[in-house]
C-alpha positions in Angstrom: 56.0 103.4 150.0 56.9 101.3 147.0 59.6 102.9 145.0 59.6 102.2 141.2 60.1 105.6 139.6 62.9 106.3 137.2 65.1 109.3 137.9 63.2 112.3 136.7 65.7 114.0 134.4 64.7 117.6 133.5 62.6 117.8 130.4 64.2 118.8 127.2 60.9 119.1 125.4 61.2 122.9 125.0 64.6 122.6 123.3 64.7 122.4 119.5 68.1 120.6 119.3 68.6 116.9 118.8 71.6 114.6 118.6 73.0 111.9 116.5 74.9 109.7 118.9 77.6 107.1 118.6 78.1 104.9 121.7 80.9 102.4 121.5 80.8 99.5 124.0 83.6 99.4 126.5 86.3 96.9 125.6 84.6 95.7 122.5 84.4 96.8 118.8 80.7 97.2 118.9 78.7 100.5 118.9 75.2 101.9 118.9 74.2 104.5 116.4 71.0 106.5 117.0 69.3 109.8 117.5 67.7 111.4 120.5 66.6 114.7 122.0 68.4 113.6 125.2 71.4 111.1 124.8 71.6 110.8 128.6 68.1 109.5 129.0 68.7 107.3 126.0 71.8 105.7 127.5 70.0 105.2 130.8 67.2 103.4 129.0 69.6 101.1 127.2 71.7 100.1 130.2 71.3 101.1 133.9 75.1 101.4 134.2 75.6 103.0 130.9 78.8 104.8 132.2 80.5 101.4 132.5 78.8 99.7 129.6 79.7 102.4 127.0 83.1 104.0 126.5 82.3 107.6 127.2 85.8 108.7 126.2 85.2 107.4 122.7 81.5 108.1 122.5 80.4 111.3 120.6 77.3 113.1 119.4 76.5 115.6 116.7 74.1 118.3 117.7 71.5 119.2 115.1 68.8 121.9 115.0 65.9 119.4 114.6 65.0 115.8 115.3 64.3 115.4 111.6 67.9 116.4 110.8 69.3 114.0 113.3 67.1 111.2 112.0 68.2 111.9 108.4 71.8 111.6 109.4 71.2 108.4 111.3 69.4 106.9 108.2 72.2 108.0 105.9 75.0 106.7 108.1 73.1 103.4 108.7 72.8 102.7 105.0 76.5 103.3 104.6 77.3 100.8 107.4 75.0 98.0 106.3 77.8 95.5 106.0 78.8 96.3 109.6 75.4 95.4 111.1 75.6 93.4 114.3 73.3 91.9 116.9 72.5 93.9 120.0 74.3 92.8 123.2 72.1 90.6 125.4 72.6 92.9 128.3 70.9 95.8 126.6 67.4 96.5 128.0 65.0 95.0 125.5 62.2 97.2 126.6 64.2 100.3 125.5 63.7 99.3 121.8 67.5 99.5 121.2 67.9 96.2 119.4 68.7 97.8 116.0 71.5 100.0 114.7 74.4 98.1 116.3 77.6 97.9 114.2 81.0 96.3 114.4 84.1 97.7 112.8 82.4 101.0 112.1 83.9 103.5 114.6 86.6 105.0 112.3 84.0 105.5 109.5 81.5 107.2 111.8 84.2 109.4 113.5 85.4 110.6 110.0 81.8 111.4 109.0 81.2 113.3 112.2 84.4 115.3 111.7 83.2 116.2 108.2 79.8 117.4 109.6 81.6 119.4 112.3 83.7 121.1 109.6 80.4 121.9 107.9 79.1 123.7 111.0 77.6 121.1 113.2 78.5 121.1 116.9 80.4 117.9 117.7 80.6 116.7 121.3 83.7 114.5 121.1 84.3 112.9 123.5 80.8 112.8 125.0 81.9 112.7 128.6 82.1 116.5 129.2 78.6 117.0 127.8 77.4 114.1 130.0 79.0 115.5 133.1 77.3 118.9 132.5 74.0 117.2 131.9 74.2 115.2 135.1 75.2 118.3 137.1 72.2 120.1 135.7 70.0 117.3 137.1 71.6 117.2 140.5 68.9 119.4 142.1 66.4 116.7 141.5 68.3 114.0 143.4 67.2 115.0 146.9 63.4 114.8 146.2 63.9 111.6 144.2 65.9 109.7 146.9 63.4 110.9 149.6 60.8 108.6 147.8 62.7 105.6 149.3 61.3 104.1 152.5 63.5 105.4 155.3 64.2 101.8 156.3 65.9 101.3 152.9 68.5 104.0 153.8 70.2 101.8 156.3 73.8 101.1 155.5 74.2 97.7 153.8 77.1 95.4 154.0 78.9 94.4 150.7 77.3 91.0 150.7 73.8 92.1 151.2 71.4 91.9 148.3 69.9 95.2 147.2 66.2 95.4 146.3 65.4 96.5 142.7 64.5 99.9 144.0 67.8 100.3 145.9 69.7 99.1 142.8 68.0 101.7 140.6 69.0 104.5 143.1 72.5 103.2 143.5 73.0 102.9 139.7 72.0 106.6 139.2 74.1 107.8 142.1 77.1 105.8 140.8 76.8 107.7 137.5 77.6 110.9 139.5 80.3 109.2 141.3 81.9 107.9 138.1 82.0 111.5 136.8 83.5 112.7 140.1 80.5 114.9 140.8 80.2 115.6 144.6 76.9 114.2 145.7 77.2 116.0 149.0 76.1 119.1 147.1 72.6 117.6 146.8 72.1 114.8 149.2 71.8 114.5 153.0 74.2 112.4 155.1 71.9 109.4 155.5 71.6 109.0 151.8 75.3 109.5 151.3 76.1 106.9 154.0 73.7 104.4 152.4 75.2 105.0 148.9 78.7 104.5 150.3 77.6 100.9 151.2 75.4 100.2 148.2 77.7 101.6 145.5 79.2 99.2 142.9 81.9 101.8 142.0 85.0 100.7 143.9 
C-alpha cells in the first residue's frame, strides 16, 4: 500500500476559538505571525520538523473567540510591523502558503502587544510549548491506526546510514514531535513501530 497521508489531527471544526500565533525561528531573529484555528496543524504545514525549526519556548499564541477576531489582530499587528517585514525562509514549505507575514526584529513589540491583550482578558499561551504538548497528547490515540497504513516491510529497523523513503520520513517526523516533547509513544504504538522509530528518528 502506498502511504502518502498526512497525520490526521483531530478536527477542531466544532470549536469556535481561534488563535493569533507568533512563531520565532530557532536561533534567528525571524518570526512568523499569523492566525489559525489550529496552530499545531499550521506549524506542521510550514515545516515538517516545526519543533526544531521554531523556538517553542519563545513562541506564543493569543486565543480569541472567533477567527474574525484573530484575523483582525493579525492585520493590526502586521500594519504596525511593516518596517520589519522580511522574506520567508527557503526551508518553509511553499505549498503551505506561508510566504508572507515574516518579520525581523519584531519579537519584543509583539510580546508587549500580546501581554496587553492578555491584560484585557484574552487567554495567552506563552510559551506555546505546554499547549502544543497537550495538543499532541490529545492526538496520540490516532497514531496507531495511522502508522498501520505503512507497508509492514517499511517497519523493519533501519541503520543510521540508510535512506528513508518519503513516507517513512513523514512518519518519523511526526513521531519525533512526540519524542521532542517527551511524550511516551509506548502509550499508543506497538513494539514493531517503536523499534522502527528508534532507528529512523533524527532526534538524538
